[in-house]
C-alpha positions as CSV (number, residue, x, y, z in Angstrom):
1,L,-81.4,20.5,-77.7
2,D,-79.0,18.4,-79.8
3,D,-75.2,18.1,-79.9
4,S,-75.3,17.3,-83.7
5,K,-75.0,20.3,-86.1
6,I,-77.0,18.3,-88.6
7,Q,-79.8,17.6,-86.2
8,R,-80.0,21.2,-85.0
9,K,-80.5,22.2,-88.6
10,L,-83.3,19.7,-89.0
11,L,-85.0,20.6,-85.7
12,I,-85.5,24.2,-87.0
13,R,-87.6,22.6,-89.8
14,F,-89.5,20.4,-87.4
15,F,-90.6,23.3,-85.3
16,I,-91.6,25.4,-88.3
17,H,-93.7,22.4,-89.6
18,A,-95.2,22.2,-86.1
19,G,-96.5,25.8,-86.6
20,V,-94.0,27.5,-84.3
21,P,-92.8,30.9,-85.7
22,E,-89.0,30.8,-86.3
23,D,-88.4,33.8,-84.1
24,R,-89.9,31.7,-81.2
25,V,-87.6,28.7,-81.8
26,H,-84.6,28.3,-79.5
27,I,-82.0,25.7,-80.6
28,F,-79.2,24.7,-78.2
29,G,-76.4,22.2,-78.1
30,A,-73.6,23.8,-80.2
31,T,-71.3,24.0,-77.1
32,G,-70.8,22.0,-73.9
33,D,-71.9,25.0,-71.9
34,E,-75.3,25.1,-73.7
35,I,-75.8,21.4,-73.0
36,R,-74.7,21.6,-69.3
37,T,-76.8,24.7,-68.5
38,F,-79.9,23.9,-70.6
39,D,-82.1,22.9,-67.6
40,D,-81.1,26.1,-65.8
41,W,-82.0,28.2,-68.9
42,A,-85.3,26.3,-69.4
43,V,-86.4,26.8,-65.8
44,S,-85.6,30.5,-65.9
45,F,-87.3,30.9,-69.3
46,I,-90.5,29.2,-68.3
47,E,-90.6,31.3,-65.1
48,N,-90.3,34.5,-67.1
49,H,-93.1,33.5,-69.6
50,P,-96.1,32.7,-67.3
51,N,-98.6,32.8,-70.2
52,D,-96.8,30.6,-72.7
53,Y,-96.8,26.9,-73.5
54,F,-93.6,25.1,-74.4
55,L,-92.7,22.3,-76.7
56,M,-89.2,20.9,-76.0
57,I,-87.4,18.3,-78.1
58,I,-84.2,16.9,-76.6
59,D,-81.7,14.4,-77.9
60,E,-81.1,11.6,-75.4
61,N,-77.3,11.2,-75.9
62,L,-75.6,14.6,-75.6
63,D,-71.8,14.4,-75.9
64,V,-69.6,17.1,-74.4
65,Q,-65.9,17.5,-74.0
66,E,-64.5,17.3,-70.5
67,E,-63.3,20.7,-69.4
68,Q,-60.1,19.3,-67.9
69,D,-59.3,17.0,-70.8
70,A,-60.3,18.0,-74.4
71,A,-59.4,14.5,-75.6
72,R,-62.1,12.9,-73.4
73,Q,-65.9,13.3,-73.6
74,V,-68.8,12.5,-71.4
75,T,-72.4,11.7,-72.4
76,I,-75.2,13.6,-70.7
77,S,-78.6,12.0,-70.7
78,G,-81.2,14.4,-72.2
79,S,-84.0,12.6,-70.5
80,L,-82.3,12.9,-67.1
81,A,-81.8,16.7,-67.8
82,I,-85.5,17.0,-68.6
83,A,-86.5,15.0,-65.5
84,D,-84.4,17.4,-63.4
85,M,-85.9,20.5,-65.1
86,R,-89.5,19.2,-64.5
87,S,-88.8,18.5,-60.8
88,R,-87.7,22.2,-60.4
89,L,-90.9,23.7,-61.9
90,L,-94.0,24.6,-60.0
91,P,-97.0,22.4,-60.9
92,D,-98.6,25.2,-63.0
93,Q,-95.4,25.7,-64.9
94,E,-94.9,22.0,-65.6
95,R,-98.4,21.7,-66.9
96,R,-97.5,24.1,-69.7
97,C,-94.7,22.0,-71.0
98,L,-94.6,19.1,-73.5
99,T,-91.2,17.5,-73.4
100,L,-90.2,14.9,-75.9
101,I,-87.0,12.8,-76.1
102,R,-85.6,12.2,-79.6
103,S,-83.3,9.2,-80.0
104,A,-82.1,6.6,-82.5
105,N,-82.4,4.0,-79.7
106,D,-86.1,3.0,-79.8
107,S,-86.4,-0.3,-78.1
108,A,-89.3,-0.9,-75.8
109,S,-87.1,-0.6,-72.7
110,D,-85.4,2.6,-74.0
111,V,-88.8,4.2,-74.8
112,A,-90.1,3.3,-71.3
113,I,-87.2,5.1,-69.7
114,Y,-87.8,8.2,-71.9
115,N,-91.5,8.2,-71.0
116,S,-90.8,8.0,-67.3
117,R,-88.7,11.1,-67.5
118,A,-90.3,13.2,-70.2
119,H,-93.8,13.3,-71.7
120,G,-93.1,11.3,-74.8
121,F,-90.7,10.0,-77.4
122,L,-89.9,10.9,-81.0
123,P,-87.9,8.6,-83.2
124,K,-85.2,10.0,-85.5
125,A,-86.7,9.9,-89.0
126,P,-86.9,12.1,-92.1
127,I,-88.6,15.4,-91.2
128,R,-91.6,16.1,-93.4
129,K,-94.8,18.1,-92.8
130,D,-97.1,15.1,-92.7
131,S,-94.8,13.1,-90.4
132,V,-94.5,16.0,-88.0
133,R,-98.3,16.2,-88.0
134,E,-98.8,12.5,-87.4
135,A,-96.2,12.4,-84.6
136,L,-97.0,15.6,-82.8
137,V,-100.8,16.0,-82.9
138,P,-101.7,13.0,-80.7
139,M,-99.2,13.9,-78.0
140,W,-100.2,17.6,-78.1
141,L,-103.9,16.7,-77.7
142,T,-103.1,14.3,-74.8
143,R,-101.0,16.9,-73.0
144,F,-103.2,19.9,-73.7
145,P,-106.8,18.7,-74.5
146,K,-108.4,22.1,-73.7
147,L,-106.2,24.2,-76.0
148,D,-108.4,23.9,-79.1
149,D,-107.2,27.2,-80.6
150,M,-103.6,26.0,-80.4
151,H,-104.3,22.7,-82.0
152,P,-101.3,22.0,-84.2
153,R,-103.4,20.5,-87.0
154,K,-105.2,23.9,-87.3
155,V,-101.9,25.7,-87.3
156,L,-100.5,23.5,-89.9
157,D,-103.6,23.6,-92.1
158,H,-103.5,27.4,-92.1
159,Q,-99.9,27.6,-93.2
160,S,-99.8,29.0,-96.8
161,S,-98.4,26.9,-99.6
162,S,-96.1,29.8,-100.5
163,F,-94.6,29.6,-97.0
164,E,-94.1,25.8,-97.4
165,D,-92.4,26.4,-100.8
166,A,-90.1,29.0,-99.4
167,L,-89.1,26.8,-96.6
168,G,-87.6,24.2,-99.0
169,E,-86.1,20.9,-98.1
170,V,-83.3,20.5,-95.5
171,V,-81.4,17.6,-96.9
172,V,-78.6,15.7,-95.1
173,T,-75.8,15.1,-97.6
174,M,-72.7,12.9,-97.6
175,A,-70.7,16.1,-97.1
176,D,-72.5,16.7,-93.8
177,L,-71.6,13.1,-92.7
178,M,-68.0,13.2,-93.7
179,P,-66.6,14.8,-90.5
180,C,-68.1,12.1,-88.4
181,L,-67.0,9.3,-90.7
182,E,-63.4,10.7,-90.8
183,D,-63.4,10.9,-87.0
184,I,-64.3,7.2,-86.7
185,D,-61.8,6.2,-89.4
186,R,-59.0,7.8,-87.3
187,Y,-59.6,5.2,-84.7
188,I,-59.4,2.2,-87.0
189,S,-55.6,1.9,-86.7
190,L,-55.7,1.6,-82.9
191,N,-54.3,-1.5,-81.3
192,E,-56.6,-3.7,-79.2
193,R,-55.9,-2.0,-75.9
194,Q,-56.3,1.5,-77.4
195,L,-59.5,0.5,-79.1
196,L,-61.0,-0.8,-75.9
197,E,-60.0,2.4,-74.1
198,K,-61.5,4.6,-76.8
199,W,-64.6,2.5,-77.4
200,P,-67.1,4.7,-75.5
201,I,-66.1,7.7,-77.7
202,I,-66.1,5.6,-80.9
203,W,-69.5,4.2,-80.1
204,E,-71.0,7.6,-79.4
205,K,-69.7,8.9,-82.8
206,M,-71.3,5.8,-84.5
207,H,-74.5,6.4,-82.6
208,A,-74.6,10.0,-83.8
209,L,-74.0,8.8,-87.4
210,K,-76.8,6.4,-87.0
211,G,-79.1,9.2,-85.9
212,D,-78.2,11.3,-88.9
213,L,-78.7,8.4,-91.3
214,L,-82.2,7.8,-89.9
215,T,-83.2,11.3,-90.8
216,M,-82.1,10.9,-94.5
217,P,-84.4,9.9,-97.3
218,K,-85.1,6.1,-97.2
219,D,-82.3,4.1,-98.9
220,S,-81.5,0.4,-98.5
221,K,-77.8,1.1,-98.3
222,F,-78.4,3.4,-95.3
223,D,-80.6,0.8,-93.7
224,E,-77.7,-1.7,-93.9
225,V,-75.3,0.7,-92.2
226,V,-77.9,1.6,-89.5
227,G,-78.4,-2.2,-88.9
228,M,-74.6,-2.7,-88.7
229,I,-74.1,0.1,-86.2
230,S,-76.9,-1.2,-84.1
231,S,-75.2,-4.6,-84.0
232,L,-72.1,-3.1,-82.6
233,R,-73.8,-1.6,-79.5
234,G,-72.2,-2.8,-76.3
235,P,-69.7,-1.9,-73.5
236,T,-66.7,-3.2,-75.5
237,P,-65.9,-3.4,-79.2
238,P,-66.9,-6.7,-80.9
239,S,-64.0,-8.9,-82.1
240,N,-65.0,-8.2,-85.8
241,F,-65.3,-4.4,-85.4
242,M,-62.6,-3.6,-87.9
243,E,-64.0,-6.0,-90.5
244,K,-67.6,-4.7,-90.1
245,W,-66.6,-1.0,-90.3
246,Q,-64.3,-1.3,-93.3
């Protein structure tokens, strides 16, 4: 579940690298309704598949437009949605789920919150076969120690090289990032009062940009932008926001 078109595209690759057949991957977050009703869908889906195990990866900050005012948006916590979903499942159903929160906010306090609501945390980073293996295997074994036949390392090792070649790289390009950059640029001309009023929306757009940059190949220029965005985090815009962004 992710509200970013770029991240939804990358998540398909993550699940395939994790050994999940593409026809069993369900990606949500393209609309506000998909985000708002995800926990209801998940509870129903788990109830209707009593013999299956479930790997769920959920973005922490899910932005949706308010139904009464398209110019305003609210942020839904993915970890709270997962906590609600888990509380509604029967014990046997919940035992068949591995829920992971994916976020660009990875401080110790943030991760502690994610772990209290879900089963684990995944940082936003470039998605490669080896990195998926390193991140997922320990959490899978901790959650499902008896499922030896479903060990993701075995699944990954049995993937054919031709399948990997056909999969190809899913690369985030500057063209993918431009809509978000243009959205932020439109706020630059606001006066101080307007900037303060719109800051929650501006910050969420910058946070989304940060998450997308973290999934791109390593580059020192991207690292500088990620660091700059992190320094702007707060309830109000810093006095040098215009200078930093430009």
